[in-house]
N, C-alpha and C positions, 0 to 999 in steps of 0.2 A: 367434451373433456377438454383440459385443461393443457395448452402447447407447450412442448418444454422454453424454458427459459424465458430473453427476450421476445422470442416469436408468440410468445402471449399479446402483446400489446403492440406488435410488430406484424402482424401477420401479412399480409401482401409481399409477394412472392421476389416479388420486382425491386421492390427496397434494398434485398438481397445479395442479387445475381441478374448482371445484365452480361447479355451475349452480345458481345462486339466483334469488331472485325473476325477473318478468318482463323478461326482457331485458337482465340486468345479469350475466357471469362470475367469480367470484373468483379468482383468480392467486395460488399461495402459492409463495414462492420459499424460499432455505436462505440468498439473499445477501439482504447487510444494505446500505442507501442510508448513504453515508457523503458526498456530495457532489456523489460519480462522475457521478448520472444512471443507475446500472443500472436502477434498478426501471422508467421511463421506457423500456429500450432493450428489456428483458425483455416488456416490454405492447406494445410495436412490434412484436415478432415473433411472439406467440401472436395479436394481432388478425389480422397476415396469415395465418398456418397456419389460423386460424379461419373466415375470410370474416366478420369484426367490426369494428364502430371501436373506435378505442384509447376515448372514451365509457362505450361497454359491456363495461369491464373494470375490476375494484377490484383492485391488489392490494394484495395481506395482508401486514404487515413478519412477521418474521421471529420464533417464540416457540418455545421447547423442551415445550411445549404438543403442539404438532403433530410429526409423525411427520416431518417432511422435514430429515435433517440432512445442510448443504451443507457442513462443517466450517468454512476460512476464508475470507475474504474478501478477497485478497490477489490481490498479484502478476500485478495484469493480466488475471487469469483468467474471470473470472465472463461473460461472453460465452459464451467456450468451454464452461467448465463449468455455468452457470444456464442464458443462452439457447438454448444449440444443445438441452440437456435438453425445456428444456422447445417448442422447437419442433419437436421431435421429437413431445413427448408429444400435444403440437395434432394434429399430423396422423396422430396413431393416433385421436384424438376423434373429428375427422372423416371420417376411414376407417369407425370404428364407426357414425356415425347417418349417412352416405351408403347405406352396405350396408342400415339400415334403412330410409331414405325411401325406396332404390331397391324393394325388395320392397313395400312400403305403396302406392306408385304406381304400380309394372311399371313400371319405366322404366329405361333402365343407367343408372348411378351417373353415366358420364362425360356425359351429355346432363341432369345437373341441376348448375344453378349456385346460391352461398351470393351473400348481399345484405345485412347486417346482423343475420348468424342464423338468416336466414331460407332453407332450401329451396327454390328455384325450379324447375317445370317450365315443361313448352310451356303448361300451362296456366293457370301461375301460380304461387303460392305453395300450397307442399305441405304443410310445414310449422315449426318451428321449432326449435333446441337446448332451448328452453323449454317449447313443446310436446310435443316429443317425448318429452322425458327420462321416463326411470323410477328408479326407487332398485335399483340395485346397476347400473345401466348402465356405471359407470365405476369398478369394482369388479373390475378384474383388469389383470394387468401391460402394460406395453408390448410392442410386440415388433420385431423388426429392419427388416423386408422392407415398408416404409410410405411411400408418393410423396407426398416434402417437394417442396413449390413450388419452381418455379425462381425465381432473379433477376426475369426475365419478369412473373412472375406475380404478385409483389408491388407491391404500390401503398405500404405503409406506412413499411418498413425501408427503407432508404434515402431519407429524407424526414427534416427536421427538426422533429420532434414538439415542444412543450414541457414541458418537463419536471413531471412533477406534483409534484413538488418544491417546485416554484419560489413560485406564486400564494400559501401563506402567508409565505414567508420575505418576499416582497415585501411583503406587507400585514402583517406584523408579528402574523403570528397564531401559538399560542402551538401549535410543532411540535416545540423541541426537549426533551432528557432533563433541562435547566435550567430550563424551563417547567412543569414538571411541581408541580403543589401537590396536597395531599392533605387531608381533614377530621384531625386530631390530630397534623397532622405535628410529628415534634421534627426539629432542624438538629443537624450534630453538624459538630464542627472536628477537627483531628488535630493532633496535638502533636507535631512529627516531632524524633526525635533529632539533637543537634547536628552528625553526624557519620556514614557508614554504620558499623555496629557494634556503634555505640553502647549501652550497657545501662543501664536505667534503676536508681538508686540510692538516691533518696531522690524521693515522691510530691512532690506539687504540695500547696500548702495554699488549700483555695478558699475565695473570701469569700464572703458573704451572699449565697445564691441560684444559687453557682453551682454546676452538677455534673459531675462528672467521671467516667471510664471508663478503664480499667484491665484490661487481661491481657498479665502479664507486663513487657514493656518498649512495648507499645501504649499507647499514653496519647489520649483526647481529651477534648476537651469536649461538653458536648450543655445545647441549651436550646430554648426556644420560637421563639426567631428564631433567622435567621442570625446576624444581626449584635452579638445576646449571645456568642456561642457563639463567635465568631470571637472579643473580647472574652476573655471569660475563656481560650481559647485563648493569648493573648498573657499572658496574667498567668501562668498553668500554666507556658511555655516562662521564664518566669524565675524561677522558684520549683523550679523539677525540679532535682535534680541526677541528672550522668550522668556514666556512667565511657565515656569516650572514649578511641579508640585512632587511632594513625600507621597506615593502612594502603593509602594510593593513592602511585602511583611518583610520579616528578619527573622520570627524563626517559620520554618516553613511546614516543619510537623506540626507544632503548633496553631499555627492558620488553619490546614487543612483538618485536624478534630478539633476546634472552636470556629469557626465561622459559620455561616448560615448557610443549611444545608434542607435538602430532601431527602428524608430517612424512609427508605422499601425496603420489605425484606421480596427477593429477585427470585430467591426459589428455597422451600423449604420441602424435606420428606421426614417421617416418621413424630418422634416425641421430641422437644427442644425445647420442652417445657422446663426441666431443672436438670439439668447435667450436672455431671462432677467434671471437674480437667484435669486431669495430669501435665497440661502442657498450654503454656499459654504465651503469645512471643508476638515481635513487630518488625516489619518487612517495611524497608522505606526505598522509591527512587523519587531520584529529584527530577528537576523539570528537563528534557532532551531535546537538541535542535537536529533536524535536518541535516546538518552540517554537508551540503549538496557540494561537490569539489567542484562541478559543473554550475555560473549564479543564474538567479531565473533571469527571462525577458520576456520580452514582447513587444511587438511591430502592432500600431493603429494605422491607417488611412480613415479621415474625417473626410467623405464629397457626400454633397448632393442630400445634406440631411442624416446619411446612413454612414456606415460605422463596421470597416471592415480589418476583421483582427487575426494576429497569424499567432499561436498561442502552447504553450505542452501543457494547459490545464488537465486534469484528467476528468472534469464535470464541466464540456464545452454548454449543453443544452441549460443547464444550471446558473452558469458563469452569465450564460448570454440574459437569464432571465433576470440576475442582479444587476447586470450594467445597466438593462432598463431601468430599475428603478432609481438607481445612482444619476443616470444620464437624461431622466424623464425623456425615453423615447419608446416609440411601441419598438421590444422585442423583433418585428419583424424590419426595423432597420438594422439590423446587427449581424451581420456572418461572422462568425467565426470557424477557422482553419484551424486543427492541429498540427502542428508540426512538433516531430520531437527536441527534448532540452535533457537533461540528466534528470535521470530517474530519483523518486524522491519516497515514492512509498507512504505514501501519503498526502495531509495538503503541508505543501511547505509555501511559499512568495507566487506561486504561477498565477494563481489566480489575483493575485493584490497588485502584482507587479505591472496586468492590461488595466485596470483599473489607473493606475499612473499614467500609462499613455495615453490612454481613453481620452484623458482629461486637457494632456494637452493637446493631445491633434485638433478639440475642436476648434482651439483658438490660431491652427493651422492649416486652413483648409486644404488639401489637397498635398500634400506635403506629408508622406509616413512618417511615423513618429516610435522613433526605436529607444525603451526604455530597457538600461541592462542595472539590476540592483549591484552593490556594494556587494562585498565580502559581510561588512559591518550589516549589512540590510539582512544577509540571510539568516547572521545567527544571534541579532535579534532584536529584530521586528517582523520575520515571519513566524506562523503560530506552531508553537512548543508543543511537546508531548507530554502532557499533565502529568507533575508532582505526583505522588500516592505514597497513602497509609495504608497496608494492610495488617490486621489482626486475624490472629487464626491461635483458637483456643482444638483442642483436640483430646482424646481418650483413651485406651484401653481397656475392655474385657479383659475378666479372669484367663482368657482362652489366648490373649497376643492380640486378638482383631481391633480394628477402630470401631467402636459401638455412638461415638459423638463429637463432631464435629461443627464447629463455627464461622464460617470467614465473613470477615469485616471488611470493607473497603470503602476510603475516606481519599476522595479527586473530583477534579474538574471533570466534568465534562470530556469526551473524546471525536467531537463530530461538530465541526465549524464550518466547513464547503459551505460552499452558493448552495444557495437551497431555493431559492426560488419564491420568495416572504416579501414584505412590506418592511423588513430589517434585514438589510444584506450585512454579511460581517466584513467585507473588504476595508483593508487597510484605510486606505486614502480616503474612505467616504466618511470617517469619527475625525477629518481634520479640516473639512471643505467648508464654505465661507455657511449652508445649509445640511450641518453637519446628521448621520446617524448615528447614533449609539449602537457601539460592538458589540451584538448580542448574545449572550453566557453561552459557551457549548455544547451540545446538545448530547445525549446517552444515549444511541442505538438500544431497542429493548433486548433481550436477552435472547427470546425469539429469532429473530435476525441475525443474532452474532453477540449483540452485547458490546459495550464500550471502555468503560472503569472494570464490570465487571467480566469482560470477554474469557474465557475458562479458568471463572473463578469457582464453580462445582467443581468439584473430579472425579475423574471416570472411573475411581474404585467404588468399592462396592461399603458402603456405610449407612448403618441401619437410619440414623437420626442426623439432621444435618442443618445449618440454616445457612444463606448466603445470605448478608445485609450489605447494602451502597447509601452511604452517605452522598451523594451528589452534591459540590461544593457548587453556592449558588450566589458564591462575590470569587471575582477575576481579573484578579491583579494584573495576571500578564496572560496574552489570551493563548487558549489553547486549542486543539485539535487533534486530526488523525497521523498515526506514526506508524511503521511498520507493527503489525498486534496488537496497538490499544493498548489494553488494560492485562492480555494474554504475558505479556513477558514477565510483568513482576506476581500476578496470578500465576502462573506455571513455577517461578524460583518459589512461590512462597509454602505451595505445595507439596513442592518437593525435597525440601529443605525439610516441613513438616515431617514428611516421609519416611527421611532416615533415622529421624530425632526418636521418631518412636517403633521403630526396626530396632534402634537401639538398644533404646528401653526394653522393648518386647525376647532383646536378645535372639535376633533372628539377621540373616541376612538380608542385607534391606532388597536385593534383588527378586528372592523370594518371597520377600514381606512382598513386593510390590504385585508380583504372581498371583501371590495366597487371596490380594486385596480384588483382580481383575475376571468377569464371567466375561469379556470382549473378547475372543478368540484373535481378532485380526489387531488389537492392541499385544497381547500375548506376545503376540509372533513375532513384531517392532522389539517388542524390548530381547526375546529371544537371539533375531537377528544380528541384532547391534552387539550380544553377549559373543556371537560364535565369529562378528566379523571382527573383534579388538581383542587383545591382551589383555582389558578388565580381570577376569576370572585369574589368570596365571600370570601375572604382572609383577615382578620385583620389587620390592620395597628398599626408594631410594631416599635418602635423608636429602628434605628440598624439593620434593620430589610427589603430586598427588593425581587421584584418579579420582572420577567421580560421572553419574548416571541423571539423565535428565527424562522424565518421560512427558509427554501429553500427545491426545486428539486436538486440533486448531476447531478451535468454537464447541468443542464436543461432538462436531459433527464432521468434520474437515476430515484433511489428512493427518495419519498417526502419527510420530517422530520421536522416534531414542536417540539420546545422543550423548557418547563417551568422549571424556575429555580428559586428558593427561596435560599438566601444570608442570611450570620450577617456580617456585619462586624465592627471588634472593632478593633482589634490589626493588624487585615490582614481582609481582604476576605474570609471569609470559607461557603465552598458551603453544604446547610442544608438539598436540596434535589431538584431532576429532575425527570420530567413526560415527556416520548418522547412520540410520536405518530408516526407510518410511513405505509406506504405503499410502498411496493416493488412487488407487483404483486404476482405472484405466491409465497409460501413458501414452499419451499424443506424441509427445518429443522428449526422449529419455535423456539427452545431451542436454536441453533445453531446460530439462527437471532439476537434472543433477542442478545446473547452475543458478537455479534458483536456492533452491535448499542450503547449497554449499555458502550463496554471498550473503543468504538471514545467518546460517550460523556465524560465518567473520562480522557481521555487522553487529552480532547478538556478543562477538568477543569485545569489542568497542564502545557497545553500550555498557559493557557490564564490567569492563577495567579502567577507562576512560572519562568517557562523558560525562558535564554535570552542568548545568547553563548555572553564571554564577550572576549575581545582582546584589546591589544597596538598597539601600529605600529609595533611590530615586530612578536608578534604570540597572538595565542591563551592563554589564560589564565585559564579557568574557563573550569578545568582537575580533577574536583575529586563531589562528590555530595556535598561537601559543598558551590562551587562557581558554579555548575549550578544544583539545587536545584529540584528535581522533587515531585509531589503528591506522599505523605508518605500513609500509608495505614487511620488511621486516618484520613486520610483528606479526605479520599471518600466519600460523600453522598450516601443516600437511592436513589434509582434510581428505578419508575415504569417504564415499558413498555410494549405498546400495539400495534397491528400492525389491519390495515384494511385488510382485508381478501379477496384477490382478485383473487381465485386460477384460474380461467379461464384467467387471465390476464398474459404475459409474466412475468419470473423473475424478478428482477434490484439487483443488487447489493448493499449488504447494511453496506457492513464493511467502507465507509466513508462518508455516508452520515449523521451522525450524529453532525459533528467536527464543520461545521462554526455555523448548526442552534446555538450550545452550548455556543463555544463563545458570540455570539449575545444577547444570554440570559442572558447571565453573567452580559456583558456590559451594558444590559438595567436594570438590576434587580439594578447594584449600583448605576445609574439614580435613579430609584424608592427610594432607600436609603437614599442617600445624596443628590440630586438633583446635581448631577457631570454629566458631557458627559467624558467620562474617552475613549479618541481616540488614546492612544498608549499602546500598550503590553510591557510587559505584566502589568495585571490590581495589581502591587503594593501598597502600602500605598503611597510609594515617583511619582508614576506615578498619582496615582490621585488627591497626595496633587500638582502636574503641575498642572495639568486638574483644 
């Protein structure tokens, strides 16, 4: 029988749990903390299953020196993959100990309770995890038929525990990779080419005291302070000479439709051979940047032919594999320790900056090399979320039910993380003396969540439906994953069309949705957000609008419905969000609310403000002025409620609110202005075009 989550590939119990000194247990995980609170949630799950307190568990950050590879921290999958694995492993450990204690005390295991890690029988404490530990006890594989505690038996999961990463952050203690300092550390600042694909033709002229590092067209300044390195890099940027090229398309919609494509039907149901269409519309989303306020950073030390790395990568094992290819060393010669950085929800420059530092570190043996990207690097050189065009066609039957639906997507792929193959996608690899081609972004199959086609299949009951993906096979701008991948624009498109069809059928749009749903959990979150919000009974006000959006993330994840209230004046302002979600078992309700609300607020920024700007040579939106994001004075009031289903499997919540929020905003704009805006971002200019 298959074991849950990551336990299937990492079966050894001792790789997950380590019995430490008296009263402490170390918990290992291959998932990493990026501000989503995962280390706290899995700590809660372990505490419940072992029968110990949270304070008795120390969570160990991921490192490649430990044999616990959980691939990538992404896709709202950490609870399902790591949390459920840890819960099951802890249940096996508890069972091992109970068998031992039962034999020792000569009483049935079901007559033994566990408190604070102590095993208690009718006559008192029999022993503990620590007093009864024997070397090798946990050096065995987990098994499938172990009793997991029921939701009624849990006392820690389901409560809002304080996140273990927050106290250091609140009190300003050194916790982030940007804070890391080491003896004899050197600082490097990268000099980027003036445009993608440009090649270095003439080296810069260093001034007295300046050090330059060059490998092909990869250029950096190195110094004993960050300030000196940045000043030298600015000088090198002025004096180096490059051969540039024009490589970026000027009409991105046209490019996405006409560039070389791999076309495939990713989902089909019913008869789609010769439908009649009542509605044919097109939606567009531009390239988006991660735009983290915290800058990407890495520290690498090269010593004795080995690289030791400190990184905020979300996939340290796969990053190690790609580094081994570029640096031409065995993977065993690279150790990566995870440290926290700015959260990014996707692939930002965290992996790229490691290679930057590693290339330079090799030239400075035994000296830790620290590289921190600039704001311009973050906004113009990190992987972007692909621009997308989505074309939807739909029709109604004589009873006002949707009978035909076509959903066609044109987009680059949404996954270009380190992959451990022979063509690594790390930025600097394309510019060194022996360069690697940057691979075309992959598109995960729909069966594993999809990429461009994520959430492209409506959850609504429709007899005849076809979803076609046109994966663009030319990639002038490097793309990879960003929160929700293609779900954002697909949900935006679906929920906009649902509203238009409801209007054509002369039906209330909420009732129209409910009439097309058979999933009771889906109906429940829509009803919940209606009960929470003033949507049904709000008074009409000039310049104000109300909208709703709904989706089940990936079609198999958390359910989420959002109601938005907006005001339209000089721009669109979000005045309120109401969010209802069903994510099955809630491990940490406060943490889950943070995730859902954070996703919705970021979606407001995506929807209203963000778009990468570029000309034929380069991306030029390299500051907060040219790439604006939502500021604190634009953050709306948010109310969030969960439908608690503690007996059902947990579903990730980090990305479920993004698509519904964008859809709710678009529908609210129509309510306010009578205009269907189909191009993101929803700026005054795009509304005027609509």
